[in-house]
N, C-alpha and C positions, 0 to 999 in steps of 0.2 A: 262600239260606234261603227256605222257603215263607212264613214269617212274619218280616218284616224288623224288627229292632230295632237301635237305635244308642245306645251308651253316651254319657253326658254327663260330660265332665271339666271340673271347675272349675279355672281356671288364674289365678294371680295372682303378683305379685312384691312383695318388700318391701325397703325401704331406710330408714335413719334420716333422718327429716326434717331434723334439725339439720345434717346434712352439706351439704344442697343450697344454702343461701345462702352457706355458707363456701366451697364449691367448685362454682361454677356449671357447670363443664364436665361434672359428673356427670349433669346432667339429660339432655342428648342421648345421652350414653354409655349410661345405663341404659335409655332408651327404645329405642335400637338393640338392646341386648342382649335386652330383653324381646320385641321383635318377632321376633328371630332364634330365641329359645327357643320361642315359640308355633309356629313352623314345624317344630319337631322332634316335635310331637304328631301322630301319624298321623291320616289322615282317616277312619279307622274309628270315631272318636269325634267327637261334637259338642262344640266348645269353648264353655264359658260363661266369658266374659272378665271377671275381677274387677279387671283393671288393675294399675297400680303403686301400691302402698299405702305411704304414709309417715306416716299419722296414724290415730288410733283411728277417726275418722269415716269415712275411706276404707275401713278394714277392715270396719266395720259395713255399709257399702254393698255391699261384695263379698259379705259373708255373706248379705245379703238376696237377692242374685242367685242364690247357690248353693242356698239353701233353696227359692226359687221354682222353680228348674229341677230339683230333686230329683237333684242330681249323684250320680254313682256313685263318683267318686274326685276328689281335689283334688291338683293339682301346685302346689307353692309354690317359686318360683325365689328363692333367696337372693342378691340382687345384691351386698350388702355387709353390714356389721353392721346389725342392726335389733333393737329390743327385741321381746320376745315379745308385748307388747300390740299390736304392729302385726299380729300373726298371729291371736291368739286370737278376737277378735270375728268374724272371717271364718269360723271353723270351729266355734265353740262349740255351735251348735244343729244340727249335722249329724253323722250317725253313719257316716262313711266314712273310709277311710284318708287321711291327709295325707302325701303323698310330698314330702319336703324335697329339692329338687334343688340340690345344693351344687356348682355347676359354675363353675370358674374360667376366665376368658377366656384368659389367657396360660399357655403351657406352663411357663415358668419366669421368674423375675424377671431383669431387667437391673438388678442391684443398685446400680450406681454412678449410674444415670440415672433412678431411680425416685423421684418426689416423692410427697407424701401423697395427692394426688388420683389419681395413677396407681395407687398401692397400693390405695386404697379402691375404685376403679372397675374395675380389671382383674386384681387379684392377691389379693383377699380371699376365701379359701375355708376355711372361713368360721367364725369364732369363735362365731357365733350359733347354730350347729347344736345344740350341747349344750343351750343355753338353751331353744331351741324344743322339743326332745324332752323336757326336764325338765318344761316346763309342759304339753305335750300329755299326758304320762304322768299328771300330777296332775289333769288335766281328764278322764281316762279315755278319751282319744282314741287310735285306732289310728294308727300312724305307721311310716314307713320313710325311710331316707336313701339318696340316690344321690350319690356324690362322683365328680367327673371334671373334664375340661378341654374347652374349645371348640377352641383352636388345634390344628390337625392332625387334628381329628376324634377321637371317642371312641366306638368301637363298643359298649363296655360300657354307657355311659350310654344310648345309643339303644336297645339291646336291653332294658334295664330299663324304660324308658318304654313301649316297645311291649308288654312283658309286663304291665305294670300296666293298660294299655288293654285287653288281652285279658281280664284278670281282671275289669275293670269291665264288659266286655261280658257276662260270665256273670251278673253281678248284674242288669243291665238285662233280660236274657232271662228270668231267673226272675221278675222283678217284672212284666214287660209281657205275658208269654204265660201260657197255662193248661196244666194237665196233664189229659189225658183218661184217665179210668179206665173201661175197657169190661169189664163183668163184674166179677170179683173175683179175688184171688190164687189160685194153685193150692192146692187144699185141703190143709191140714196144713203148708204151708211157712211156719211161724210167724215165721221170721226175716225174711220179706218183709212181714209185716203192719205197718200204719202208721196213725197218727192224723192224718187230713188237716187237722184244725184246728191241731194242733201243728206240722205241716209248714208251714202258712201263717204262723204266728207266728214260727217260727224261720228259715225259708228263703224266705219271701215268695212261695211258690208255691201258687197256687190250683188246687184240683182240681174238675173238672167230671165228673159221673157220667153214663155212657151205658149203656143196655141194648142187648143184642145185637139185639133186635127192630128197633131203629132202624137199626143197622148193616146188617142184611139188606136193608133198603129203600133204602139210601143211593144206589144207582146206578139206581133205577127211572126217574128223570127225565133220565138222561144219554143224549142222542140225537144229539149232535154227532159224526157219523161221522168227520169230518176230525180232530177232537181225539183221538178214540179210536184212529184209525189212527196218528197221530203218537206217541201214548203207547205203542202196541204196538211201533212201531219203536224207541222209547227202551228198552223192556224187552229187545228183541232185541240192541240195541247194548250193553246192560249185562251180559247173561247169555249164556253158552253153554248151550243146552238139550239135555239128553241125548236122542239120537234125532233132533235137528234141530228148529229152531223156525221157525214161520211166524206171520205176522200173524193168520191165522185161529185158530191154536192158542192164542194169548195174547189173543184179542179180549176175552173176558169179563174177564180179569184187567186189561187196559188200561182197560176201562170202569169197573171199581171203583177203579183208581188215580186216574183223572180225578175220580171222585166224592170220594175221600178227600182229594185235593189241595184241592178246593173247600171241603170240610168243615173242613179244617185252617185255611184262610184265614178262613172265616166265623166260626169259633169261637176264632180266635187260639190255635191249639194248637202248643206247642213240644215237648211230651212226650206219649207215649202208653204206658200200661201196660195190657195186655190179656191175658185168658185166657178161652177158651171151653171149657165142660165139659158140653156137651149131647150130643145123639144124632148130630149131624153128618149129618143127612139133609135132602133137599130143598134149598131155597135156603140153609139154614144150612150144609149140607155143602159146597155149592159155594163159598160165601165162606170157610169155614174152610180148605178145601183150598188156597186161593190167598193167604191172609193173609200167609204168610212172604215170598214175593217182593213182594207189594203193599206191605207195610210196609217192605221193604228199599228200595223206590223212594222212600219218604218219608224214610228215614234219609239216603239219598244227597243229599237236598235240605235236610237240617238239622233234621228233626223226629225226635227220639230215640224209637224204638219198642222197648219191652221186652216179652218174652214172660213168661208165668207171672204176669202182673199185678204185676211188680216195679217199684214206683214209685222206689225208691232207686237201682236200677241205671239206670233211665231218666235220673235226674238225673246220675249219673256219666257216662253216655254223652254227654249234652248238654254237660257241662263239657268233656270231652275234645274233642268235635267243635268246640266254640266256640274253644278255645285252640289246637288243633293241626290241625284239619281232618279228623280221623278219630276214630271212637268205636264200638268193636265190643263187643257183649255177649259175655262169657266166663265160664268157671268152670274150676276144676281138674278135669281128666279122668283123667290117669294120671301115673305117674312111670316113666321109663326109668332104672332104677337102674344099668344098665350104662354109660350115657352121662352119668349125673348130670343129666338133663334133665327138666323138668316139661312135660307135654303139657297145654295149656290151650286151651279152645275152647267152643263151644256150638252146639246146633242152633237153627234159627229165623232170624228176620230179621237182617240184618247190613248193614255199611257197605261199599258198593262201592269207596269211596275208599281203604280200607285194603288192597284187593286189588290191589297193584301187581306182585306176582310172577306173577300169572296172572289172566286174565279170570274173574270169578265164574261158577260153574256152577249149573245148576238141573236137578233130576231128580224124577220122580214116584216116590213110595214108597207101598206099600199100607197101611202102618201108621205113624203118628207115635208114637215111643216115649213112654209115660207119659201119653198123652191119646187121646181118641176120634178116629177117622177117619184118613184118609191124605190125600196130596196132594203138593204141591211142597216139596222141601227145597232150600235154597241153601247153597253152600259158597264161602267167600271165602279168599283166599290172601295173607296178609300177607307182606311181603318179609323176607329175612334182614336183621338189623340191630337197632338199638336199639328197645326197646318199653317203654311205661309202662303200669302197671296201677293203676286207681283203684277202690276199694270205698267205699261209704258205709254206715254203720251207726249205731246208736243205743245209748245207755247206758240204765240202768234208770230214769233221770229224763226220758227223751225227748230228751236233747241229742244232736245229730248229731256224727259223727266221720268223718274221711277216713282211709282206710288206703291207702298208696301203696307201690309198688315199681318199680324200673327193672331191666331185664334185657336180654338179647340173644337175639333169635330166630335160630336156626341152621337151615341146610338139613338135610334128612334125611327119613326115612320118616315119613309121617303116616297117620292113619286115612282110609279111603276110603268110609265108609258114608254120606257126605253131609253131615257136620257140619264147620264151620270148626274147625281146630285148629292150634296153633303149638307148636314145639319151643323152649322158652325156657330159657336158661341164666342162673342167678343167681349173683352174686358169692359168696353164702354157701352155695351148693350146694342141690340139690333138696330133700333131707331137711330141712335147717334152714329153707329158705324155707317149706316146707309147715307146719312147726311154728310159726314166728313169725307167718306170715300168719294161720293159723287161730287162734292165741292172741289175736290182735287182735280177733277176733269180727266179721269184715267182712261177714257173710251169705255165702251160697254163690255169689253172683254178683259179678262185677266188670266194669268196662269196660277196654278195651285201646286204645292208640293207638300208631301208629308214632312213633318218636323218644323223646327224654328230656324230660319235662315237669314233674318234681317242683318245680322252682323256681317255675314259673308257678302250679302247684296251691297252693303255699304262699301265694301272693298272693291267690288265690281264697279260701282258708281264712281269711285275715286279714279280708277283706271280710265274710265270713259269720260271723265269730267262732266258727270251728269248729276244734277241735284236730286234729292230723295225726299219725298213727303212720307213720313211715318205716321200712319193713321192711328195705330194702337199696337201694343205688345202684350 
């Protein structure tokens, strides 16, 4: 990532304080279990350690730590039975999901040789879960439950914890980085228009406005020829250029990429939504001609760059890039009714990491369709296999909504005029997919990612208090 962010996970465990003097062996047992549990939290997040909580006062102290750190998610390990008052003070004043990790130490009881201390310490999964959820619900807190076992390993539990950490990373990225809006949306695409103040209040994402005059001058002070040459080679390593590529051919492009990378770092930019609607002459024309590959180099490094000034799809691209490693701008192109396939893609900048079927290509065209000027088009080649689509839209009151679908990309003929496109088969068929997706009102753009990611997107949605329309899986 050009701009690094690291989510913060509040972690604590609870047990009933009354048990500890009755069964002293529980103290070292619970301490060992808690230390082992913390090691299951991936190092992609920073742990804010609330400790083992057995009293209201300890719970309050954990809550103070979580508030001060502005945690993105809380993991609560249920060691044994505990009252919900051991939990509530720790989470009362934060608005993030509380993930109840209900993980039993032993795979199964040795019924004849289990005493009370062994039951409470190693085999209690966990009568308190319902109590915790009941009180979290009454307190208006977001919650989730993970049930599993330690003995023998439990891939489901580990995958769920890692998924929640990915979702938390989305929250941190939205809160800690900025969105750059350059120019304005494509005229008349009213589905893309957005209220940036509402965006900040609901999604925590702050918009910085930039004029194209500033962008034209962004590379004026870039004189480090070694850095430009290295970036030119990076571009050549990323793209096959029609007619052959040389460092000299992409020199100016590389200079602008170096400038954009520094600008992204200086302004803490995680998202870019841009559209140029000028005369595309002189320096403006030079920059406009190379923006597509230049912004593609930024996407490769984790900064979502959306064409046509679409802020909402930049958000969708960033979510998918964060949770899956790929995030490609897309829209419905065509339907192949003979094969019952949707053709989905887009012109403009894209994500080289999604292009595992073939090295991305770049070619010069005399005319960009639907906008002034011409220049470089890039085409990316997602592989055959599972694919996830995410659209972000708004209702009449400004509330955001996610629209998601999973399908399968299949090999076969695609368009060759320079735009990324995929042949996607959906479980409900092409016609029904088009109907249901469109009826959800997702705007005409969406983001695509290799793999199936709806389960993780649902966790992101819970963090953001956003409803989700699942079209098909």
